MIVO-534187 format. One record per residue: z, x, y of N, C-alpha, C in turn; residue number from 0; residue in three letters. Coordinates in nm, 2 decimals, padded with zeros to 4 digits. Layout:
+--------+--------+--------+--------+--------+--------+--------+--------+--------+-----+------+
:     nz :     nx :     ny :    caz :    cax :    cay :     cz :     cx :     cy : pos : code :
+--------+--------+--------+--------+--------+--------+--------+--------+--------+-----+------+
:      Z :      X :      Y :      Z :      X :      Y :      Z :      X :      Y : NUM :  Ala :
...
+--------+--------+--------+--------+--------+--------+--------+--------+--------+-----+------+
//
This chain:
+--------+--------+--------+--------+--------+--------+--------+--------+--------+-----+------+
:     nz :     nx :     ny :    caz :    cax :    cay :     cz :     cx :     cy : pos : code :
+--------+--------+--------+--------+--------+--------+--------+--------+--------+-----+------+
:  10.73 :  14.32 :  08.90 :  10.69 :  14.19 :  08.91 :  10.55 :  14.15 :  08.93 :   0 :  Met :
:  10.52 :  14.02 :  08.86 :  10.36 :  14.01 :  08.90 :  10.36 :  13.96 :  09.05 :   1 :  Ser :
:  10.25 :  13.98 :  09.06 :  10.17 :  13.90 :  09.22 :  10.22 :  13.70 :  09.20 :   2 :  Arg :
:  10.17 :  13.67 :  09.10 :  10.17 :  13.50 :  09.10 :  10.32 :  13.51 :  09.09 :   3 :  Asp :
:  10.44 :  13.57 :  09.01 :  10.56 :  13.55 :  09.03 :  10.62 :  13.58 :  09.12 :   4 :  Ser :
:  10.60 :  13.63 :  09.20 :  10.65 :  13.71 :  09.36 :  10.61 :  13.61 :  09.41 :   5 :  Gln :
:  10.47 :  13.54 :  09.44 :  10.44 :  13.42 :  09.53 :  10.56 :  13.32 :  09.50 :   6 :  Leu :
:  10.57 :  13.24 :  09.38 :  10.62 :  13.17 :  09.34 :  10.80 :  13.17 :  09.36 :   7 :  Lys :
:  10.84 :  13.32 :  09.31 :  10.99 :  13.33 :  09.40 :  10.98 :  13.31 :  09.55 :   8 :  Asp :
:  10.91 :  13.35 :  09.62 :  10.91 :  13.36 :  09.78 :  10.87 :  13.21 :  09.84 :   9 :  Arg :
:  10.78 :  13.13 :  09.77 :  10.76 :  12.99 :  09.74 :  10.88 :  12.90 :  09.77 :  10 :  Trp :
:  10.94 :  12.93 :  09.67 :  11.07 :  12.84 :  09.64 :  11.18 :  12.90 :  09.74 :  11 :  Glu :
:  11.20 :  13.01 :  09.78 :  11.30 :  13.04 :  09.89 :  11.25 :  13.03 :  09.98 :  12 :  Glu :
:  11.13 :  13.00 :  10.01 :  11.08 :  12.96 :  10.17 :  11.12 :  12.75 :  10.18 :  13 :  Leu :
:  11.09 :  12.72 :  10.08 :  11.12 :  12.56 :  10.03 :  11.25 :  12.54 :  10.06 :  14 :  Ile :
:  11.32 :  12.64 :  10.01 :  11.49 :  12.60 :  10.03 :  11.56 :  12.58 :  10.15 :  15 :  Val :
:  11.48 :  12.72 :  10.18 :  11.55 :  12.77 :  10.36 :  11.45 :  12.67 :  10.46 :  16 :  Lys :
:  11.33 :  12.63 :  10.43 :  11.27 :  12.54 :  10.55 :  11.35 :  12.39 :  10.51 :  17 :  Leu :
:  11.35 :  12.33 :  10.41 :  11.38 :  12.22 :  10.40 :  11.56 :  12.22 :  10.44 :  18 :  Ser :
:  11.63 :  12.34 :  10.42 :  11.75 :  12.30 :  10.46 :  11.76 :  12.27 :  10.63 :  19 :  Ala :
:  11.70 :  12.38 :  10.70 :  11.68 :  12.37 :  10.82 :  11.59 :  12.25 :  10.91 :  20 :  Lys :
:  11.49 :  12.20 :  10.85 :  11.40 :  12.10 :  10.92 :  11.43 :  11.95 :  10.83 :  21 :  Phe :
:  11.45 :  11.94 :  10.69 :  11.44 :  11.81 :  10.65 :  11.61 :  11.78 :  10.59 :  22 :  Ser :
:  11.74 :  11.81 :  10.63 :  11.83 :  11.80 :  10.58 :  11.84 :  11.77 :  10.39 :  23 :  Asp :
:  11.75 :  11.88 :  10.37 :  11.77 :  11.93 :  10.21 :  11.67 :  11.86 :  10.16 :  24 :  Gly :
:  11.63 :  11.78 :  10.18 :  11.48 :  11.71 :  10.12 :  11.37 :  11.83 :  10.12 :  25 :  Asp :
:  11.31 :  11.83 :  10.00 :  11.18 :  11.93 :  10.01 :  11.12 :  11.90 :  10.06 :  26 :  Pro :
:  11.09 :  12.01 :  10.15 :  10.97 :  12.00 :  10.23 :  10.85 :  12.00 :  10.16 :  27 :  Met :
:  10.72 :  11.96 :  10.20 :  10.58 :  11.96 :  10.11 :  10.47 :  12.08 :  10.22 :  28 :  Asp :
:  10.37 :  12.08 :  10.13 :  10.28 :  12.20 :  10.21 :  10.27 :  12.16 :  10.36 :  29 :  Ile :
:  10.25 :  12.01 :  10.36 :  10.18 :  11.93 :  10.51 :  10.26 :  11.95 :  10.58 :  30 :  Asp :
:  10.41 :  11.95 :  10.55 :  10.51 :  11.92 :  10.62 :  10.53 :  12.08 :  10.69 :  31 :  Gly :
:  10.50 :  12.19 :  10.61 :  10.59 :  12.33 :  10.65 :  10.41 :  12.36 :  10.73 :  32 :  Ile :
:  10.27 :  12.33 :  10.70 :  10.16 :  12.35 :  10.81 :  10.17 :  12.26 :  10.93 :  33 :  Ile :
:  10.24 :  12.15 :  10.95 :  10.27 :  12.09 :  11.06 :  10.39 :  12.15 :  11.16 :  34 :  Tyr :
:  10.49 :  12.23 :  11.09 :  10.60 :  12.33 :  11.17 :  10.51 :  12.41 :  11.18 :  35 :  Leu :
:  10.44 :  12.47 :  11.15 :  10.34 :  12.63 :  11.19 :  10.26 :  12.62 :  11.28 :  36 :  Ile :
:  10.19 :  12.48 :  11.31 :  10.13 :  12.42 :  11.41 :  10.23 :  12.43 :  11.54 :  37 :  Gly :
:  10.33 :  12.35 :  11.50 :  10.42 :  12.36 :  11.65 :  10.48 :  12.49 :  11.70 :  38 :  Ile :
:  10.48 :  12.57 :  11.58 :  10.54 :  12.73 :  11.62 :  10.46 :  12.79 :  11.72 :  39 :  Gln :
:  10.31 :  12.77 :  11.68 :  10.18 :  12.81 :  11.70 :  10.20 :  12.79 :  11.85 :  40 :  Glu :
:  10.21 :  12.67 :  11.87 :  10.19 :  12.62 :  12.01 :  10.30 :  12.64 :  12.07 :  41 :  Leu :
:  10.41 :  12.62 :  12.05 :  10.52 :  12.67 :  12.13 :  10.57 :  12.58 :  12.22 :  42 :  Gly :
:  10.55 :  12.45 :  12.17 :  10.62 :  12.30 :  12.26 :  10.68 :  12.27 :  12.15 :  43 :  Gln :
:  10.82 :  12.27 :  12.18 :  10.88 :  12.24 :  12.07 :  10.96 :  12.08 :  12.07 :  44 :  Tyr :
:  10.99 :  12.07 :  12.20 :  11.09 :  11.97 :  12.23 :  11.01 :  11.80 :  12.29 :  45 :  His :
:  10.90 :  11.80 :  12.23 :  10.82 :  11.72 :  12.29 :  10.74 :  11.59 :  12.16 :  46 :  Arg :
:  10.72 :  11.51 :  12.19 :  10.68 :  11.38 :  12.07 :  10.51 :  11.42 :  12.10 :  47 :  Thr :
:  10.43 :  11.42 :  11.96 :  10.27 :  11.42 :  11.94 :  10.26 :  11.28 :  11.89 :  48 :  Tyr :
:  10.11 :  11.26 :  11.97 :  10.04 :  11.13 :  11.92 :  10.02 :  11.18 :  11.77 :  49 :  Lys :
:  09.93 :  11.09 :  11.72 :  09.87 :  11.10 :  11.59 :  09.76 :  11.22 :  11.61 :  50 :  Lys :
:  09.67 :  11.21 :  11.70 :  09.54 :  11.32 :  11.72 :  09.62 :  11.45 :  11.72 :  51 :  Glu :
:  09.74 :  11.46 :  11.79 :  09.79 :  11.57 :  11.82 :  09.85 :  11.64 :  11.70 :  52 :  Glu :
:  09.87 :  11.54 :  11.64 :  09.96 :  11.63 :  11.48 :  09.86 :  11.68 :  11.41 :  53 :  Lys :
:  09.74 :  11.60 :  11.40 :  09.62 :  11.67 :  11.32 :  09.56 :  11.81 :  11.39 :  54 :  Val :
:  09.57 :  11.80 :  11.51 :  09.54 :  11.94 :  11.56 :  09.65 :  12.07 :  11.56 :  55 :  Asn :
:  09.74 :  11.99 :  11.54 :  09.87 :  12.13 :  11.51 :  09.82 :  12.18 :  11.41 :  56 :  Leu :
:  09.80 :  12.08 :  11.29 :  09.78 :  12.13 :  11.16 :  09.65 :  12.20 :  11.14 :  57 :  Met :
:  09.57 :  12.16 :  11.21 :  09.43 :  12.27 :  11.26 :  09.44 :  12.39 :  11.31 :  58 :  His :
:  09.53 :  12.43 :  11.37 :  09.58 :  12.53 :  11.46 :  09.65 :  12.59 :  11.36 :  59 :  Ile :
:  09.74 :  12.54 :  11.28 :  09.83 :  12.63 :  11.14 :  09.74 :  12.67 :  11.08 :  60 :  Ala :
:  09.65 :  12.63 :  11.02 :  09.55 :  12.62 :  10.94 :  09.46 :  12.75 :  10.95 :  61 :  Ile :
:  09.39 :  12.78 :  11.11 :  09.34 :  12.87 :  11.14 :  09.44 :  12.97 :  11.18 :  62 :  Cys :
:  09.59 :  12.94 :  11.21 :  09.64 :  13.07 :  11.21 :  09.66 :  13.18 :  11.06 :  63 :  Lys :
:  09.70 :  13.05 :  10.98 :  09.72 :  13.11 :  10.84 :  09.60 :  13.18 :  10.77 :  64 :  Leu :
:  09.48 :  13.16 :  10.81 :  09.36 :  13.19 :  10.73 :  09.26 :  13.31 :  10.81 :  65 :  Leu :
:  09.34 :  13.31 :  10.96 :  09.30 :  13.42 :  11.03 :  09.31 :  13.58 :  10.96 :  66 :  Glu :
:  09.45 :  13.62 :  10.89 :  09.43 :  13.70 :  10.83 :  09.32 :  13.78 :  10.71 :  67 :  Pro :
:  09.29 :  13.65 :  10.67 :  09.19 :  13.63 :  10.55 :  09.02 :  13.65 :  10.62 :  68 :  Tyr :
:  08.99 :  13.68 :  10.74 :  08.88 :  13.64 :  10.79 :  08.80 :  13.55 :  10.80 :  69 :  Gly :
:  08.87 :  13.42 :  10.79 :  08.80 :  13.29 :  10.81 :  08.79 :  13.23 :  10.96 :  70 :  Tyr :
:  08.89 :  13.25 :  11.04 :  08.92 :  13.24 :  11.17 :  08.96 :  13.35 :  11.29 :  71 :  Tyr :
:  08.90 :  13.33 :  11.39 :  08.97 :  13.46 :  11.48 :  09.03 :  13.35 :  11.61 :  72 :  Glu :
:  09.12 :  13.39 :  11.67 :  09.15 :  13.38 :  11.78 :  09.08 :  13.37 :  11.87 :  73 :  Phe :
:  09.06 :  13.30 :  11.96 :  08.93 :  13.25 :  12.09 :  09.03 :  13.26 :  12.21 :  74 :  Glu :
:  09.08 :  13.18 :  12.25 :  09.17 :  13.13 :  12.37 :  09.24 :  13.03 :  12.40 :  75 :  Phe :
:  09.33 :  13.05 :  12.48 :  09.44 :  12.95 :  12.52 :  09.39 :  12.83 :  12.59 :  76 :  Phe :
:  09.38 :  12.73 :  12.60 :  09.34 :  12.60 :  12.68 :  09.44 :  12.61 :  12.79 :  77 :  Asp :
:  09.42 :  12.56 :  12.93 :  09.49 :  12.50 :  13.03 :  09.60 :  12.47 :  12.99 :  78 :  Glu :
:  09.64 :  12.36 :  12.87 :  09.77 :  12.30 :  12.82 :  09.82 :  12.40 :  12.76 :  79 :  Glu :
:  09.75 :  12.53 :  12.68 :  09.81 :  12.58 :  12.64 :  09.82 :  12.62 :  12.46 :  80 :  Gly :
:  09.71 :  12.54 :  12.45 :  09.67 :  12.50 :  12.27 :  09.61 :  12.59 :  12.28 :  81 :  Trp :
:  09.60 :  12.65 :  12.13 :  09.54 :  12.79 :  12.10 :  09.36 :  12.73 :  11.99 :  82 :  Pro :
:  09.28 :  12.81 :  12.05 :  09.13 :  12.76 :  12.02 :  09.09 :  12.90 :  11.91 :  83 :  His :
:  09.04 :  12.86 :  11.82 :  08.99 :  12.95 :  11.72 :  08.85 :  12.95 :  11.68 :  84 :  Tyr :
:  08.77 :  13.06 :  11.64 :  08.64 :  12.99 :  11.60 :  08.59 :  13.04 :  11.48 :  85 :  Ile :
:  08.52 :  13.00 :  11.40 :  08.51 :  13.00 :  11.26 :  08.42 :  13.14 :  11.23 :  86 :  Val :
:  08.48 :  13.24 :  11.15 :  08.42 :  13.38 :  11.14 :  08.33 :  13.35 :  11.04 :  87 :  Lys :
:  08.39 :  13.29 :  10.89 :  08.32 :  13.28 :  10.76 :  08.36 :  13.17 :  10.70 :  88 :  Glu :
:  08.25 :  13.12 :  10.64 :  08.27 :  12.94 :  10.58 :  08.40 :  12.99 :  10.47 :  89 :  Thr :
:  08.48 :  12.88 :  10.44 :  08.57 :  12.90 :  10.32 :  08.52 :  12.92 :  10.20 :  90 :  Leu :
:  08.47 :  12.96 :  10.10 :  08.39 :  12.94 :  09.97 :  08.44 :  12.79 :  09.89 :  91 :  Pro :
:  08.39 :  12.75 :  09.80 :  08.43 :  12.62 :  09.74 :  08.53 :  12.66 :  09.63 :  92 :  Pro :
:  08.65 :  12.60 :  09.70 :  08.78 :  12.63 :  09.62 :  08.82 :  12.52 :  09.51 :  93 :  Leu :
:  08.84 :  12.49 :  09.41 :  08.93 :  12.39 :  09.30 :  09.04 :  12.38 :  09.40 :  94 :  Lys :
:  09.09 :  12.24 :  09.39 :  09.23 :  12.19 :  09.41 :  09.35 :  12.32 :  09.40 :  95 :  Ala :
:  09.34 :  12.36 :  09.26 :  09.46 :  12.45 :  09.26 :  09.43 :  12.58 :  09.33 :  96 :  Gly :
:  09.31 :  12.65 :  09.34 :  09.25 :  12.74 :  09.42 :  09.30 :  12.75 :  09.56 :  97 :  Glu :
:  09.28 :  12.61 :  09.63 :  09.30 :  12.64 :  09.75 :  09.47 :  12.57 :  09.76 :  98 :  Gln :
:  09.54 :  12.53 :  09.68 :  09.70 :  12.55 :  09.69 :  09.76 :  12.65 :  09.70 :  99 :  Ser :
:  09.68 :  12.75 :  09.59 :  09.74 :  12.90 :  09.60 :  09.72 :  12.97 :  09.67 : 100 :  Val :
:  09.54 :  12.94 :  09.82 :  09.57 :  13.04 :  09.90 :  09.64 :  13.01 :  10.00 : 101 :  Leu :
:  09.66 :  12.87 :  10.01 :  09.78 :  12.80 :  10.12 :  09.90 :  12.85 :  10.15 : 102 :  Met :
:  09.94 :  12.87 :  09.97 :  10.11 :  12.90 :  09.98 :  10.08 :  13.04 :  10.02 : 103 :  Lys :
:  10.00 :  13.13 :  09.97 :  09.99 :  13.26 :  09.97 :  10.01 :  13.29 :  10.13 : 104 :  Glu :
:  09.94 :  13.22 :  10.22 :  09.88 :  13.25 :  10.34 :  10.03 :  13.19 :  10.38 : 105 :  Ala :
:  10.09 :  13.06 :  10.36 :  10.23 :  13.05 :  10.47 :  10.33 :  13.14 :  10.39 : 106 :  Ile :
:  10.34 :  13.19 :  10.28 :  10.47 :  13.27 :  10.25 :  10.44 :  13.42 :  10.34 : 107 :  Val :
:  10.31 :  13.47 :  10.34 :  10.27 :  13.60 :  10.42 :  10.28 :  13.58 :  10.58 : 108 :  Asn :
:  10.30 :  13.42 :  10.63 :  10.33 :  13.40 :  10.75 :  10.46 :  13.42 :  10.80 : 109 :  Tyr :
:  10.53 :  13.38 :  10.69 :  10.71 :  13.35 :  10.69 :  10.75 :  13.49 :  10.66 : 110 :  Phe :
:  10.69 :  13.60 :  10.57 :  10.74 :  13.71 :  10.54 :  10.72 :  13.83 :  10.68 : 111 :  Val :
:  10.62 :  13.84 :  10.74 :  10.55 :  13.88 :  10.84 :  10.64 :  13.84 :  10.97 : 112 :  Glu :
:  10.73 :  13.72 :  10.97 :  10.83 :  13.69 :  11.06 :  10.99 :  13.69 :  11.04 : 113 :  Arg :
:  10.97 :  13.78 :  10.90 :  11.11 :  13.84 :  10.85 :  11.20 :  13.70 :  10.83 : 114 :  Ala :
:  11.16 :  13.56 :  10.85 :  11.19 :  13.43 :  10.77 :  11.25 :  13.44 :  10.63 : 115 :  Phe :
:  11.17 :  13.49 :  10.56 :  11.18 :  13.56 :  10.42 :  11.14 :  13.68 :  10.35 : 116 :  Ile :
:  11.23 :  13.74 :  10.25 :  11.14 :  13.87 :  10.23 :  11.05 :  13.89 :  10.13 : 117 :  Leu :
+--------+--------+--------+--------+--------+--------+--------+--------+--------+-----+------+
//
């Protein structure tokens, strides 16, 4: 199986599983999944987030997702439990399709590492 077809299959499996669990079966989009990862990484599940906090949750997720690629490095948790990252390497300019593939690959790897999908 090619890398692209494996990514496609894993992505579809992930969408089905997450959509069933978090959106009553309506297909989740990539932003919704990134938001969920941010909540997972923060670990504060049962609370309401303000708009700015939601943006910060997505930033946390993106940093976590791109950390294995060498773009970010975890630095510390602040007094409220929010993780902070430093930029290790600037992302190269990517076309929209390339950016989408990178994020999908990073998201799939995140959930494979946690044994949510195989």
